[in-house]
DSSP file (Angstrom, degrees, kcal/mol; ACC not computed):
  #  RESIDUE AA STRUCTURE BP1 BP2  ACC     N-H-->O    O-->H-N    N-H-->O    O-->H-N    TCO  KAPPA ALPHA  PHI   PSI    X-CA   Y-CA   Z-CA
    1    1 A X              0   0    0      0, 0.0    30,-0.2     0, 0.0    31,-0.2   0.000 360.0 360.0 360.0 130.3  -14.5    1.4   15.5
    2    2 A X        -     0   0    0     26,-0.1     2,-0.2    27,-0.1    26,-0.2  -0.356 360.0-122.4 -76.2 154.5  -13.6    3.3   12.4
    3    3 A X  E     -A   27   0A   0     24,-2.5    24,-3.3    -2,-0.1     2,-0.4  -0.593  22.9-130.2 -89.8 157.8  -16.1    4.8   10.0
    4    4 A X  E     -A   26   0A   0     22,-0.2     2,-0.4    -2,-0.2    22,-0.2  -0.938  16.7-165.4-116.1 134.3  -16.1    3.9    6.3
    5    5 A X  E     -A   25   0A   0     20,-3.2    20,-2.4    -2,-0.4     2,-0.5  -0.941   3.6-161.0-115.0 138.1  -16.1    6.4    3.5
    6    6 A X  E     -A   24   0A   0     -2,-0.4     2,-0.5    18,-0.2    18,-0.2  -0.982   2.7-167.9-121.0 128.3  -16.9    5.5   -0.1
    7    7 A X  E     +A   23   0A   0     16,-2.8    16,-2.3    -2,-0.5     2,-0.4  -0.969  13.3 178.6-115.1 126.0  -16.0    7.6   -3.1
    8    8 A X  E     -A   22   0A   0     -2,-0.5     2,-0.4    14,-0.2    14,-0.2  -0.984  17.0-168.9-131.4 137.5  -17.5    6.7   -6.5
    9    9 A X  E     -A   21   0A   0     12,-2.5    12,-2.5    -2,-0.4     2,-0.4  -0.996  10.9-175.6-120.1 131.1  -17.3    8.3   -9.9
   10   10 A X  E     -A   20   0A   0     -2,-0.4     2,-0.6    10,-0.2    10,-0.2  -0.987   8.6-165.3-130.2 122.9  -19.7    7.0  -12.5
   11   11 A X  E     -A   19   0A   0      8,-3.1     8,-2.5    -2,-0.4     2,-0.5  -0.938  10.5-168.5-107.4 122.3  -19.6    8.2  -16.1
   12   12 A X  E     -A   18   0A   0     -2,-0.6     6,-0.2     6,-0.2     2,-0.1  -0.951   7.0-149.6-117.4 124.9  -22.7    7.3  -18.1
   13   13 A X    >   -     0   0    0      4,-2.9     3,-1.8    -2,-0.5     0, 0.0  -0.327  32.9-101.7 -84.3 170.1  -22.9    7.7  -21.9
   14   14 A X  T 3  S+     0   0    0      1,-0.3    -1,-0.1     2,-0.1    -2,-0.0   0.792 123.2  57.1 -60.3 -28.5  -25.9    8.5  -24.0
   15   15 A X  T 3  S-     0   0    0      2,-0.1    -1,-0.3     1,-0.0     3,-0.1   0.444 121.1-107.2 -84.2   0.1  -26.1    4.8  -24.9
   16   16 A X  S <  S+     0   0    0     -3,-1.8    -2,-0.1     1,-0.3     2,-0.1   0.325  72.8 140.7  92.2  -8.2  -26.4    3.8  -21.2
   17   17 A X        -     0   0    0     -5,-0.1    -4,-2.9     1,-0.0     2,-0.4  -0.442  35.7-157.1 -66.7 141.0  -22.9    2.4  -20.9
   18   18 A X  E     -A   12   0A   0     -6,-0.2     2,-0.5    -2,-0.1    -6,-0.2  -0.936  20.1-159.6-125.2 147.4  -21.3    3.2  -17.6
   19   19 A X  E     -A   11   0A   0     -8,-2.5    -8,-3.1    -2,-0.4     2,-0.4  -0.996  24.6-176.0-118.2 122.7  -17.7    3.5  -16.4
   20   20 A X  E     -A   10   0A   0     -2,-0.5     2,-0.4   -10,-0.2   -10,-0.2  -0.971  13.9-179.0-129.7 136.2  -17.6    3.2  -12.6
   21   21 A X  E     -A    9   0A   0    -12,-2.5   -12,-2.5    -2,-0.4     2,-0.4  -0.999   8.8-179.6-133.7 131.7  -14.8    3.5  -10.2
   22   22 A X  E     -A    8   0A   0     -2,-0.4     2,-0.3   -14,-0.2   -14,-0.2  -0.987   7.4-177.7-135.4 141.1  -15.1    3.2   -6.4
   23   23 A X  E     -A    7   0A   0    -16,-2.3   -16,-2.8    -2,-0.4     2,-0.4  -0.991  10.8-154.0-134.3 146.0  -12.7    3.4   -3.4
   24   24 A X  E     +A    6   0A   0     -2,-0.3     2,-0.3   -18,-0.2   -18,-0.2  -0.932  13.0 179.8-118.7 144.8  -13.3    2.9    0.3
   25   25 A X  E     -A    5   0A   0    -20,-2.4   -20,-3.2    -2,-0.4     2,-0.4  -0.983  26.3-121.6-139.0 150.6  -11.3    4.3    3.1
   26   26 A X  E     -A    4   0A   0     -2,-0.3     2,-0.3   -22,-0.2   -22,-0.2  -0.752  27.3-163.5 -90.8 141.7  -11.6    4.1    6.9
   27   27 A X  E     -A    3   0A   0    -24,-3.3   -24,-2.5    -2,-0.4     2,-0.1  -0.898  29.0 -95.8-121.0 151.8  -12.0    7.3    8.8
   28   28 A X        -     0   0    0     -2,-0.3   -26,-0.1    13,-0.3     2,-0.1  -0.398  40.7-138.5 -65.6 142.0  -11.5    8.0   12.5
   29   29 A X     >  -     0   0    0     -2,-0.1     4,-2.0     1,-0.0     5,-0.2  -0.278  33.7 -84.9 -91.8-175.8  -14.6    7.8   14.6
   30   30 A X  H  > S+     0   0    0      1,-0.2     4,-1.8     2,-0.2     5,-0.1   0.873 127.2  53.3 -60.1 -40.8  -15.7   10.1   17.4
   31   31 A X  H  > S+     0   0    0      1,-0.2     4,-2.3     2,-0.2    -1,-0.2   0.908 108.2  50.5 -62.8 -41.9  -13.7    8.2   20.1
   32   32 A X  H  > S+     0   0    0      1,-0.2     4,-2.9     2,-0.2     5,-0.5   0.871 105.6  56.8 -64.8 -35.9  -10.5    8.5   18.0
   33   33 A X  H  X S+     0   0    0     -4,-2.0     4,-1.3     1,-0.2    -1,-0.2   0.924 110.4  45.1 -58.2 -42.9  -11.1   12.2   17.7
   34   34 A X  H  < S+     0   0    0     -4,-1.8    -2,-0.2     2,-0.2    -1,-0.2   0.903 118.8  40.5 -67.9 -42.0  -11.2   12.5   21.4
   35   35 A X  H  < S+     0   0    0     -4,-2.3    -2,-0.2     1,-0.2    -3,-0.2   0.877 126.3  29.5 -80.1 -38.0   -8.1   10.3   22.0
   36   36 A X  H  < S-     0   0    0     -4,-2.9     4,-0.4    -5,-0.2    -3,-0.2   0.560 111.1-114.1-102.0  -7.8   -5.8   11.5   19.2
   37   37 A X     X  -     0   0    0     -4,-1.3     4,-1.8    -5,-0.5     5,-0.2   0.031  25.0 -82.5  94.7 157.8   -7.0   15.0   18.9
   38   38 A X  H  > S+     0   0    0      1,-0.2     4,-3.3     2,-0.2     5,-0.3   0.921 119.8  52.7 -64.7 -48.0   -8.7   17.1   16.2
   39   39 A X  H  > S+     0   0    0      1,-0.2     4,-2.3     2,-0.2    -1,-0.2   0.916 112.3  43.6 -60.2 -46.1   -5.7   18.0   14.1
   40   40 A X  H  > S+     0   0    0     -4,-0.4     4,-2.0     2,-0.2    -1,-0.2   0.922 116.8  47.2 -65.8 -42.9   -4.5   14.4   13.7
   41   41 A X  H  X S+     0   0    0     -4,-1.8     4,-2.1     2,-0.2   -13,-0.3   0.918 112.4  49.2 -64.2 -43.7   -8.0   13.1   13.0
   42   42 A X  H  X S+     0   0    0     -4,-3.3     4,-3.0     1,-0.2     5,-0.2   0.900 109.3  52.7 -62.9 -40.4   -8.8   15.8   10.5
   43   43 A X  H  X S+     0   0    0     -4,-2.3     4,-2.6    -5,-0.3    -1,-0.2   0.897 108.4  50.8 -61.4 -40.7   -5.5   15.2    8.7
   44   44 A X  H  X S+     0   0    0     -4,-2.0     4,-2.2     2,-0.2    -1,-0.2   0.902 112.6  46.4 -63.3 -41.0   -6.4   11.5    8.4
   45   45 A X  H  X S+     0   0    0     -4,-2.1     4,-2.6     2,-0.2    -2,-0.2   0.951 113.7  47.5 -65.6 -49.2   -9.8   12.4    7.0
   46   46 A X  H  X S+     0   0    0     -4,-3.0     4,-2.5     1,-0.2     5,-0.2   0.910 113.1  48.4 -60.3 -44.0   -8.4   14.9    4.6
   47   47 A X  H  X S+     0   0    0     -4,-2.6     4,-2.6    -5,-0.2     5,-0.3   0.918 111.7  49.6 -63.0 -44.5   -5.6   12.5    3.4
   48   48 A X  H  X S+     0   0    0     -4,-2.2     4,-2.4    -5,-0.2     5,-0.2   0.911 112.7  47.4 -61.4 -43.3   -8.1    9.6    2.9
   49   49 A X  H  X S+     0   0    0     -4,-2.6     4,-2.6     2,-0.2     5,-0.2   0.943 114.1  45.9 -64.2 -48.5  -10.5   11.9    0.9
   50   50 A X  H  X S+     0   0    0     -4,-2.5     4,-2.2    -5,-0.2    -2,-0.2   0.907 114.9  46.7 -64.2 -42.5   -7.7   13.2   -1.3
   51   51 A X  H  X S+     0   0    0     -4,-2.6     4,-2.4    -5,-0.2    -1,-0.2   0.933 114.8  46.2 -65.2 -45.9   -6.2    9.8   -2.0
   52   52 A X  H  X S+     0   0    0     -4,-2.4     4,-2.6    -5,-0.3     5,-0.3   0.915 112.7  50.4 -64.0 -42.9   -9.5    8.1   -2.7
   53   53 A X  H  X S+     0   0    0     -4,-2.6     4,-2.3    -5,-0.2     5,-0.2   0.911 111.3  48.5 -62.2 -42.5  -10.6   11.0   -5.0
   54   54 A X  H  X S+     0   0    0     -4,-2.2     4,-2.8    -5,-0.2     5,-0.2   0.929 112.2  48.8 -63.4 -45.0   -7.3   10.9   -6.9
   55   55 A X  H  X S+     0   0    0     -4,-2.4     4,-2.4     2,-0.2     5,-0.2   0.933 114.4  43.5 -62.9 -47.1   -7.5    7.1   -7.4
   56   56 A X  H  X S+     0   0    0     -4,-2.6     4,-2.7     2,-0.2     5,-0.2   0.892 115.3  50.1 -67.9 -37.3  -11.1    7.0   -8.6
   57   57 A X  H  X S+     0   0    0     -4,-2.3     4,-2.7    -5,-0.3     5,-0.3   0.950 112.2  46.6 -63.8 -49.0  -10.5   10.0  -10.9
   58   58 A X  H  X S+     0   0    0     -4,-2.8     4,-2.2    -5,-0.2    -2,-0.2   0.923 116.0  45.3 -58.9 -45.4   -7.4    8.5  -12.4
   59   59 A X  H  X S+     0   0    0     -4,-2.4     4,-2.5    -5,-0.2    -1,-0.2   0.923 114.8  46.6 -66.7 -44.8   -9.1    5.2  -13.0
   60   60 A X  H  X S+     0   0    0     -4,-2.7     4,-2.5     2,-0.2    -2,-0.2   0.923 115.0  45.8 -65.4 -44.7  -12.4    6.6  -14.4
   61   61 A X  H  X S+     0   0    0     -4,-2.7     4,-2.8    -5,-0.2     5,-0.2   0.904 113.0  50.8 -65.8 -40.7  -10.6    9.0  -16.8
   62   62 A X  H  X S+     0   0    0     -4,-2.2     4,-2.0    -5,-0.3    -2,-0.2   0.926 112.6  45.8 -62.1 -45.1   -8.2    6.2  -17.9
   63   63 A X  H  X S+     0   0    0     -4,-2.5     4,-2.0     2,-0.2    -2,-0.2   0.902 113.4  50.4 -64.4 -41.1  -11.1    3.9  -18.6
   64   64 A X  H  X S+     0   0    0     -4,-2.5     4,-2.3     1,-0.2    -2,-0.2   0.935 111.2  47.1 -62.6 -47.3  -13.0    6.6  -20.4
   65   65 A X  H  X S+     0   0    0     -4,-2.8     4,-2.5     1,-0.2    -1,-0.2   0.844 109.0  56.0 -65.2 -32.8  -10.1    7.5  -22.6
   66   66 A X  H  X S+     0   0    0     -4,-2.0     4,-2.1    -5,-0.2    -1,-0.2   0.902 108.3  47.5 -63.0 -41.5   -9.6    3.8  -23.3
   67   67 A X  H  X S+     0   0    0     -4,-2.0     4,-2.1     2,-0.2    -2,-0.2   0.902 111.7  50.1 -66.4 -41.5  -13.2    3.6  -24.5
   68   68 A X  H  X S+     0   0    0     -4,-2.3     4,-2.3     1,-0.2    -2,-0.2   0.920 110.4  50.7 -61.9 -43.2  -12.7    6.7  -26.7
   69   69 A X  H  X S+     0   0    0     -4,-2.5     4,-2.0     1,-0.2    -2,-0.2   0.902 108.6  51.3 -62.4 -42.5   -9.5    5.2  -28.1
   70   70 A X  H  X S+     0   0    0     -4,-2.1     4,-1.3     1,-0.2    -1,-0.2   0.915 111.6  47.4 -60.8 -43.6  -11.3    1.9  -29.0
   71   71 A X  H  X S+     0   0    0     -4,-2.1     4,-0.9     1,-0.2    -1,-0.2   0.875 110.6  51.4 -68.0 -37.5  -14.0    3.8  -30.8
   72   72 A X  H  < S+     0   0    0     -4,-2.3     3,-0.4     1,-0.2    -1,-0.2   0.856 106.9  54.4 -67.0 -34.8  -11.6    6.0  -32.7
   73   73 A X  H  < S+     0   0    0     -4,-2.0    -1,-0.2     1,-0.2    -2,-0.2   0.827 104.3  55.3 -68.2 -31.0   -9.6    2.9  -33.9
   74   74 A X  H  <        0   0    0     -4,-1.3    -1,-0.2     1,-0.2    -2,-0.2   0.755 360.0 360.0 -72.9 -23.8  -12.8    1.4  -35.3
   75   75 A X     <        0   0    0     -4,-0.9    -1,-0.2    -3,-0.4    -2,-0.2   0.483 360.0 360.0 -74.9 360.0  -13.5    4.5  -37.4
């Protein structure tokens, strides 16, 4: 059974508004480490972490910049 990793970025403004982005990925469990070897398992973990981090970062920054743009248009 695979393990689950959750990566979350939450941006909270002074007014309490939040922008939140979350991604989940499956990671190899201990049995998979034994059967497929350390290098392959580690590569799967590293790839999952990097992909999830990129996705949540891109989404959070995009949403944040969208909010900034909306506020600038109102001025």
